[in-house]
N, C-alpha and C positions, 0 to 999 in steps of 0.2 A: 895801128891806128883804130879808133872803135868806129864802130858803123852806127851810125845815127838811122840809116834808109828802113833798116828791119825791124827796128823796134817801135815805130812809128806806126804801123798799121796793128801790130797787135796791142798797142795801149788803145786805139781805138775801137779797138774788135772790144775790148771790156763795156766800152759805154754801147756798144748795142746789146748787150746782154739784155736778154727780158727780166732776168730777176732784177733790175734796176730800178728804183724806185721812180723814177722822172715819167709820166707820164705823156710829157710834152715833148718834141724833139729836143736834141740836148744840145745846149747852145755849145760852141767853139772851146774845146780844151787849153786851158793855158799851160803851154809845156815849158819848161825850164830846166837847165842844165847847173848840173853844180861839178865844176869842175873837182872839189875833194873826193864827191860822194857822186861817182859817174852814175847815176841813176835818172831816169828820168823820174820827171811827179808833175802831177797834173791835178785840175781841181773844177768841180763844176758845182754848181748851186742851182735849185729848183725853186722855185717861188711856191708858197705854200698856198697862195690864191688861186694856182692853177689845178690843187687838188681836184680830181673826181667827185660826184655827187650823184648819189644814188637815190632813187623814192622808191619805196615799198611799194609792191605789186598790189592794186587794189583789188578789194575784198569783192568775192562775186556777192551778187545783189542775193537777198534775202527774201525766204518765199514768202509771200502775203499773204497774213494772219489770218485763221480762220472768222468765218462771221458772230458777231455777239449774238447769241440767243438771249434774249431777255426773259426773264421768268414771271410768271403770272403771280398778281398780286393778289395772296388769298388776303379776304376779310374776317374777322373775328365775329362771329353771330352774336347779335348783341340779346343780352337779357330779357325776358318781357319786363316792359316799362321802366328799361334802363333808360331812355333814352329824356324821359322824365323828373327822375332821380330814383334815389335809394328807398324814398319811402313809400313810392309805387312798384318796387320792385318787392318790398315786403308784404302789399296789397296783396300781390299777382299769387305769392307764397301763400297768403291766409285761403283766398279763393282756390287755390290746387287743394289746404286740407280739408276744406271745406266738403269738395267735388267728390271725394276719397270716400270709398264702403266707410271707413271706419273713422272718415274725421278728422284725420290726426290723432298724435298722441292722448289731445286736449280733449277731443269728444270720445274718444275710449274709455277717458275718465271718468266722462259726464257732464260734462259742461251741455252739451245738446239738451241733455233732460230738462235745463232749466232756461230756454228759449218760450218764454210766452207767449203766446197769441200765434204757435208754431203750427198747429194740430196736436201737440204734445203737452200742454197746459192743466196737466191732472197733477204734477208732482204738489208734493205739501213741506212746505219749511214747517221747520222747528226754531222757536227761542234760541233754544240751546245753540242749535246751528247756525242759525244766524250772527248769534254773541260769536262764535268761533270764528264764522267768516269776517266779522267787522275786525276783531283783534289780530287775524294774522294781513289782513290788509294794512291796515295801523303798523304793523314791523314791516313790511313791504315798501310802504312809501314812507315811516322814516328812514328806512337804510339808504330809497333812492336820495330822498333830499338831501341825508347828513354829508352821503358821498359827493352828490354835485355841489353842495357848501365848502367842505373840507379840502377838495380836490385841489392840488395846486394847476394839474392838467389846464392848459387854457383854452382848449375847445369845450370846457364845465360851464366856463363861465356863460356861456349861451342859452344857457339853461336854468341859471337859478333865476327867483320871482318871477316865475313863469305865469303865475295866478292859476295853477291847474297843482297846487300842492293841496296834499288832502289831510295830513298828520295831525295839523291844529283843529281841522272838523273832525276826525275822527275822535279826537282829545274829547270834544266836548258831547261829543254823542253818546260813548261810551260812559262819561261822567253824569247824563244824562239817565243813561239804563243803570246805572250804580245807585241813584236818586229812588230808581222806580223797586228798590231791595231786589236787584236780582244781581246773580252772584258772576262777576264779569272774569271767563277763563283765561289761564294762560296761553300764551302763544302754542298751535301745534305745530303739527309735523309738516305740514306743507307748508307753511309762511318760513319756520324757523330752515326749513333745506332752501327756499328760495332767496331767501334772505343772506343766509350763508355763501349763493353761489352765485349772487349778484355784491357782496364784498371781493370775493374771491376775481370775478371777471373783471371788476373795475380797474385792481392792480395788472390782470395782463393785456386788456385792450379798449381803449376808450370810444371807438366804435363799434366795438359789440355791445358793451355796457351800453350805450348810447341809445342804439337799439332795441331793447331790453326798456327802459325808461319810456322813448314813445310807444312801445306798446302795451305799458301798464297803463299811459295816459290815457290814450285811445280807443284802450278797451273798456276801462271804467267810463267813460265819456256815451261811447255810443250803448254797446249791450248793457254795461253795468247800469245805467240810468233805470232803465226797462225794468232788468230783474229787480233791484232796488225799490221801485215804487210797486211791483207786484206785491214783494214781501212786506212792505210795507200795509197794503191794503190788508192782507190778510192777516198781520199780526199788530199793528200798530192803530188799527183802523184807520189808512190813511195819513197818520203823522209823514210828515217831510221830515227826513234826517239833513245834518248839516252835510253828511257826507254827500250830498247830490244837490245840494247848493255852491255856486259859484257868485263870485265879484264881478261884474260885467258879462262879455259874451264870450261864452265858453269857448265857441266854436272859434272865434277869433284868434283867442289866446293857444287854442290848437293849432290855429292856422299858423301862426308865427313859430310854435317849436317846428312846425316841420318843415317851415323854408328855410328854419335855420341846420336842421337836421342835412335837408340835402344840397344846402351848400358846402356845409363841410365833406359831404358826401362826393363830392367833385374831386377832391383832394385825396380822397382813397384809394389805394393801388384794388385792384380785380380781385386777388384774392383780399384782402378786407372785406369786400363788398358782400363776397361768395359766406366767408365766416356769419360775417352781419345778419346773412338770409338764413344760415343754417342755426344762431339763436333766436332769428325769430319766432321758426317754428318750436324751440323751448320754451319761449315767453310763454307762446301759448297754449302749452301745457302743464306750465306751473299756477296759472294763472286759473287754468279749466280744475287744478286741484282745489286749490284753495276755493272758488265757487261753487265747488260738489260738497264742501262743507256746511252748508245751505239746510241739505235736505239730509243729513246723515241724524 
């Protein structure tokens, strides 16, 4: 006979094996005996809901962040006159040039010799030199006015028909001299050089060209009138040329040009303004060379 008592404990010990996947207490096994196959069979089911859950270990607390050090804000130092506009900045450039021992390039070329009433009123203009000065001045004004009128750059629109144009007036004056049987010379090197430079500059940089435009108008209205009056007294018995006449209030016209230039200057970069200031010094040099023709 088969003994059933010895097999059962052995089967039960299998259920106590630690490698058995169930983690809950095992249920009572279902034992069955098949007479044709004298072996015990058993089954055990474990609910998946009873599977253990594990939570990851909590991360250690992170060390506190170092305190943020605020950097000191460094503000750029303003250029002299910058708060008032580009025209005021150019005025400071002119003052600095005049205060240097050589007075800048333009005085080195002799412009200071033509300042009437400044203790150096010993210069003697010549008719030949004055005509050269007028011819070269006309070439420069022709160039400036043609560039402004023909350019497609919208910035130039603000400087058309300002009332400061001098080309037409100079044409009348040169025609009057021609009627006096005086030979009108061809443009000379100072005027040709400046005219060529202005054409090239207008293609590269509108801000730089417009600074030349303002300085040309300003120089003629301020110092140019005084020089012209003195020359006309010595050579033309006090006749007043059209070159020194304007329709309306010339100072108001110059003010309008100055305000338009300052308005445009607000949209220029600092680099563009710096180039403009360098061009201002060049304009004084070119104009000084042309004025010096009067005493050659």
